[in-house]
C-alpha positions in Angstrom: 10.1 6.8 29.9 9.6 9.0 26.9 11.4 8.7 23.6 11.9 12.0 21.8 11.5 11.9 18.1 13.7 14.6 16.7 15.3 17.6 18.3 14.6 21.3 18.6 15.6 21.9 14.9 13.3 19.3 13.4 10.0 20.2 11.7 8.1 18.2 14.3 8.9 17.3 17.8 6.9 14.5 19.3 7.1 12.9 22.7 6.4 9.2 22.5 6.7 6.4 25.2 8.9 3.5 24.1 5.9 1.1 24.0 3.9 3.5 21.9 6.4 3.2 19.0 5.5 -0.5 18.7 1.8 0.4 18.7 2.4 2.9 15.8 4.0 0.0 13.8 0.9 -2.1 14.5 -1.3 0.8 13.3 0.5 0.9 9.9 0.3 -2.9 9.6 -3.4 -3.0 10.5 -4.1 -0.2 8.0 -2.3 -2.1 5.3 -4.2 -5.3 6.2 -7.6 -3.5 6.1 -7.0 -1.7 2.8 -5.8 -4.8 0.9 -8.4 -7.0 2.4 -11.1 -4.5 1.2 -9.5 -4.2 -2.2 -9.6 -8.0 -2.8 -13.1 -8.1 -1.5 -14.1 -5.3 -3.9 -12.6 -7.3 -6.7 -14.7 -10.3 -5.8 -17.8 -8.2 -5.5 -17.4 -6.5 -8.9 -16.5 -9.8 -10.6 -19.8 -11.2 -9.5 -21.6 -8.4 -11.4 -19.4 -8.1 -14.5 -18.6 -11.8 -14.9 -14.8 -11.4 -15.3 -12.1 -11.5 -12.6 -9.7 -9.7 -15.0 -12.1 -6.9 -15.8 -13.1 -6.5 -12.1 -9.4 -6.4 -11.0 -8.6 -3.7 -13.6 -11.6 -1.6 -12.6 -11.0 -1.8 -8.8 -7.2 -1.2 -9.2 -7.9 1.9 -11.3 -10.4 3.3 -8.9 -8.3 2.5 -5.9 -5.1 4.1 -7.1 -6.7 7.2 -8.4 -8.8 7.7 -5.2 -6.0 6.8 -2.8 -3.6 9.2 -4.6 -6.1 12.0 -4.3 -6.4 11.1 -0.6 -2.7 11.2 -0.1 -2.5 14.7 -1.5 -5.5 15.9 0.7 -4.1 14.2 3.8 -0.7 15.7 3.3 -2.2 19.2 3.2 -4.4 18.5 6.1 -1.6 17.1 8.2 0.6 20.1 7.5 -2.1 22.4 9.1 -3.1 20.4 12.0 -1.4 19.7 15.3 -3.3 16.6 16.6 -2.3 14.5 13.6 -2.9 11.1 15.3 -6.5 12.3 16.0 -6.8 13.1 12.4 -5.5 9.7 11.4 -8.1 8.1 13.7 -10.8 10.2 12.1 -9.8 9.2 8.6 -9.5 5.5 9.4 -12.8 5.4 11.2 -14.6 7.2 8.4 -13.0 4.9 5.8 -14.3 1.8 7.7 -17.9 3.3 7.9 -17.9 4.4 4.3 -16.7 0.9 3.2 -19.9 -0.6 4.8 -22.1 2.1 3.5 -20.7 1.9 0.0 -21.2 -1.9 -0.1 -24.9 -1.5 0.8 -25.4 1.2 -1.7 -23.5 -0.7 -4.4 -25.6 -3.8 -3.9 -28.8 -2.0 -3.9 -28.0 -0.2 -7.2 -27.0 -3.4 -9.0 -30.2 -5.1 -7.9 -32.4 -2.2 -9.0 -30.6 -1.5 -12.3 -30.2 -4.9 -13.9 -29.4 -3.5 -17.3 -26.2 -1.9 -15.9 -24.4 -5.3 -16.1 -24.1 -5.0 -19.9 -22.8 -1.4 -19.8 -19.0 -1.0 -19.4 -19.4 2.6 -18.1 -21.9 1.4 -15.5 -19.4 -1.2 -14.3 -16.8 1.5 -13.9 -19.2 3.7 -12.0 -20.2 0.7 -9.8 -16.5 0.1 -8.9 -16.1 3.8 -8.1 -19.3 3.7 -6.0 -17.9 0.7 -4.1 -14.2 1.7 -3.6 -13.7 5.4 -4.2 -14.6 7.0 -0.9 -13.0 4.4 1.4 -9.8 4.5 -0.7 -9.7 8.3 -0.6 -10.1 8.4 3.2 -7.6 5.6 3.8 -5.1 7.4 1.6 -5.6 10.6 3.6 -4.7 8.8 6.8 -1.1 7.9 5.9 0.4 11.4 5.8 -1.1 12.1 9.2 0.8 9.2 10.7 4.0 10.2 8.9 3.6 13.7 10.4 3.6 12.1 13.8 6.5 9.7 13.6 9.1 11.1 11.1 11.4 13.5 13.0 12.9 15.2 9.9 13.7 14.9 6.2 17.1 13.3 6.8 15.5 10.6 8.9 12.6 9.4 6.6 14.2 6.2 5.6 15.7 5.3 9.0 12.7 6.2 11.1 9.8 5.3 8.8 11.2 2.5 6.6 10.3 -0.1 9.3 6.8 1.3 9.4 6.6 1.2 5.6 7.6 -2.5 5.8 5.1 -3.2 8.5 2.3 -1.7 6.4 3.3 -4.0 3.5 3.5 -7.1 5.6 0.0 -6.3 6.9 -1.1 -5.8 3.3 0.1 -9.2 2.4 -2.0 -10.7 5.2 -4.9 -8.7 4.0 -4.6 -10.2 0.5 -4.6 -13.7 1.9 -7.6 -12.9 4.2 -9.7 -10.9 1.9 -9.0 -12.9 -1.2 -9.6 -16.4 0.2 -9.8 -17.1 3.9 -12.5 -14.7 5.1 -15.0 -15.2 2.3 -14.5 -19.0 2.6 -15.0 -19.1 6.4 -17.7 -16.5 7.0 -19.0 -15.2 3.6 -18.5 -12.0 1.7 -20.8 -9.8 3.8 -19.3 -10.9 7.1 -15.8 -10.5 5.7 -16.5 -6.9 4.8 -17.9 -6.2 8.3 -14.9 -7.9 10.0 -12.4 -6.0 7.9 -14.2 -2.7 8.5 -14.3 -3.4 12.3 -10.5 -4.0 12.3 -9.9 -0.8 10.5 -12.1 1.1 12.9 -10.3 -0.6 15.8 -7.0 0.8 14.4 -8.6 4.3 14.4 -9.7 3.9 18.0 -6.2 2.8 19.0 -4.8 5.9 17.3 -7.3 8.0 19.1 -6.2 6.6 22.5 -2.5 7.1 21.6 -3.1 10.7 20.5 -3.1 11.9 24.1 0.4 10.5 24.6 2.0 11.1 21.2 1.5 14.7 20.6 3.3 17.8 19.3 5.4 19.5 21.9 4.9 22.9 20.4 8.3 23.5 18.9 8.2 25.8 15.9 9.3 24.6 12.6 12.8 25.6 11.6 15.0 25.0 8.6 17.6 22.3 9.1 21.2 23.0 8.3 21.7 19.8 6.4 21.2 20.0 2.7 19.6 17.2 0.5 22.2 14.7 -0.6 21.0 14.7 -4.2 18.7 16.8 -6.4 15.0 16.3 -5.5 14.3 15.5 -9.1 16.2 12.2 -8.8 13.9 11.2 -5.9 10.7 12.2 -7.7 11.7 10.3 -10.8 12.5 7.2 -8.8 9.2 7.3 -7.0 7.3 7.5 -10.3 9.5 4.8 -12.0 9.2 2.4 -9.0 5.4 2.6 -9.2 5.4 1.9 -12.9 7.8 -1.0 -12.8 6.4 -2.6 -9.6 2.8 -2.8 -10.9 3.9 -3.7 -14.5 6.0 -6.6 -13.2 3.3 -7.6 -10.7 0.6 -7.6 -13.5 2.9 -9.7 -15.7 3.5 -12.1 -12.8 -0.2 -12.5 -12.2 -0.8 -13.3 -15.9 2.1 -15.8 -15.7 0.8 -17.4 -12.5 -2.7 -17.8 -14.0 -1.3 -19.8 -16.9 0.9 -22.0 -14.6 -1.6 -22.5 -11.8 -4.8 -22.5 -13.8 -6.6 -20.6 -11.1 -7.1 -16.9 -11.4 -8.1 -16.0 -7.8 -5.4 -18.1 -6.1 -2.8 -17.0 -8.7 -3.6 -13.3 -8.0 -3.5 -13.8 -4.2 -0.3 -15.8 -4.4 1.5 -13.2 -6.5 0.2 -10.2 -4.5 0.9 -11.7 -1.1 4.4 -12.8 -2.0 5.2 -9.6 -3.8 4.0 -7.5 -0.8 6.1 -9.5 1.6 9.2 -8.9 -0.6 8.4 -5.2 -0.8 8.1 -5.0 3.0 11.4 -6.9 3.5 13.1 -4.5 1.1 11.8 -1.5 3.0 13.1 -3.0 6.3 16.5 -3.6 4.7 16.7 0.0 3.4 15.8 1.3 6.9 18.5 -0.9 8.5 21.2 0.1 6.1 20.3 3.8 6.5 20.6 3.5 10.3 24.1 2.1 9.8 25.1 5.2 7.9 24.5 4.4 4.2 23.5 7.6 2.3 20.0 7.6 0.8 21.4 8.2 -2.7 23.6 5.2 -2.4 20.7 3.0 -1.2 18.5 4.3 -4.1 21.2 3.3 -6.6 21.7 -0.1 -5.0 18.0 -1.1 -5.0 17.2 0.5 -8.3 20.1 -1.3 -10.1 19.1 -4.5 -8.4 15.5 -4.1 -9.6 16.6 -3.6 -13.2 18.7 -6.8 -13.1 15.7 -8.6 -11.4 13.4 -7.5 -14.2 15.8 -8.9 -16.8 16.0 -12.2 -14.9 12.2 -12.3 -14.7 11.9 -12.0 -18.5 14.2 -15.0 -18.9 12.6 -17.2 -16.3 8.8 -16.6 -16.8 8.5 -18.1 -20.3 10.1 -21.4 -19.3 7.9 -21.6 -16.2 4.8 -21.1 -18.3 5.9 -23.8 -20.7 6.4 -26.2 -17.8 2.8 -25.9 -16.9 1.3 -27.2 -13.7 -1.8 -26.5 -11.7 -3.4 -26.5 -8.3 -4.1 -30.0 -7.0 -5.4 -29.4 -3.5 -9.1 -29.8 -2.7 -9.7 -27.1 -0.1 -9.2 -23.3 -0.3 -6.6 -23.0 2.4 -4.5 -25.7 0.8 -5.0 -24.2 -2.6 -3.8 -20.9 -1.3 -0.8 -22.5 0.3 0.1 -24.1 -3.1 -0.3 -20.7 -4.8 1.9 -18.9 -2.3 4.6 -21.5 -2.6 4.5 -21.5 -6.4 4.8 -17.7 -6.5 7.9 -17.5 -4.2 10.1 -16.6 -7.2 8.5 -13.1 -7.1 10.2 -12.4 -3.7 13.7 -11.5 -4.8 12.5 -8.9 -7.4 10.0 -7.5 -4.9 12.7 -7.2 -2.2 14.9 -5.1 -4.5 12.0 -2.9 -5.5 10.9 -2.5 -1.9 14.0 -0.5 -1.0 13.4 2.1 -3.6 10.5 4.0 -2.1 12.0 4.7 1.4 15.3 5.9 -0.1 13.6 8.0 -2.8 11.2 9.5 -0.2 14.2 10.9 1.7 15.5 12.7 -1.4 12.4 14.7 -2.1 11.0 17.8 -0.4 12.7 20.4 1.8 14.2 19.0 5.0 12.1 21.6 6.9 8.8 20.8 5.1 5.8 19.1 6.6 6.6 15.4 6.6 2.9 14.6 6.1 2.8 16.8 3.0 6.0 15.3 1.6 4.8 11.8 2.1 1.4 12.6 0.6 3.0 13.9 -2.6 5.4 11.0 -2.7 2.7 8.4 -2.3 0.4 10.2 -4.8 3.2 10.2 -7.5 4.1 6.6 -6.7 0.4 5.5 -7.0 0.0 7.4 -10.3 3.0 5.5 -11.6 1.6 2.3 -10.3 -1.7 2.8 -12.1 0.2 3.5 -15.3 2.3 0.4 -14.7 -0.7 -1.8 -14.2 -2.2 -0.6 -17.5 1.1 -0.9 -19.3 1.6 -4.5 -18.1 -1.8 -5.6 -19.1 -2.4 -3.7 -22.4 1.0 -2.8 -23.7 3.8 -5.1 -22.6 1.8 -8.3 -23.1 
């Protein structure tokens, strides 16, 4: 039995079997897993060359956000002009997986042949760009294509895609755990890269198989009668601000956790994984409330105000936690990771409140009759630009 996403007045009209909707959620989760597993593996790889986990993290995060934001913009424009958007998603995901392996081989060969590059900061940045830029760009380009396929219209972004947004973040949390600790520990860095790339390519292949069943029905785009519930400027401002605040607070939490746990890799993985789980849960909550009739503007106000209160609470709790001290006491990586995840659970409430901001703000921006892929591409690009600024502010300004 087919499930129709949208009606004859929506910008896109896609026929999708009920079971295929679950597969689309899996695709978003698998993509999130692959991207974050690769990002943590890139951090480990760069840290081996520059000798500092903090520097490596800053370089990779900078390259990742800039490249992925550019990919979001490109993917949005691409999706708006193409009918077979799931085929395009499969193409971008497969190309990202292959480029990750090719970039790793090229990066390692360059560092071996140019030993003097280790002492040059600009060379370290170029190395991080060589390793992460192309895969991040291609992965960023894939998300607008998937949004073009599953979002029936501008007034359904939060309700229809909030669950997928949450699934992506849950997958990303697993990717942090796998790429940061478990895969390198069990099979080594090179095999971890290969396995992650294979999983990303498998997601692309799955999308390719689904593209024959989830396809545009050929209905022309038409303007919807419904008007946006708030000025688009409010949504754009919220997207930028949520990126800044989320990464600034995440950076500060990592610094705090490093002091408490006395272990930089496990502290970073603990904070990132718990934070991403909280963001995903917040996205699901926003989607559920939207489906029950809550206006997008009301949801945005609820989650934004809650995030502000959460940041104030964090500022009061973190210093006392640092003063209490502590440390990791287990003797094996899985147990150390479990300790770090448990210690970083206080990050969950703040992340939950921040997680509802993006889906609600996304619904407020862009014309209701615009390409959903293009709108999502612009929204994600602005959010990532804010995230890059937030990471820099948290590390170099707020501290």
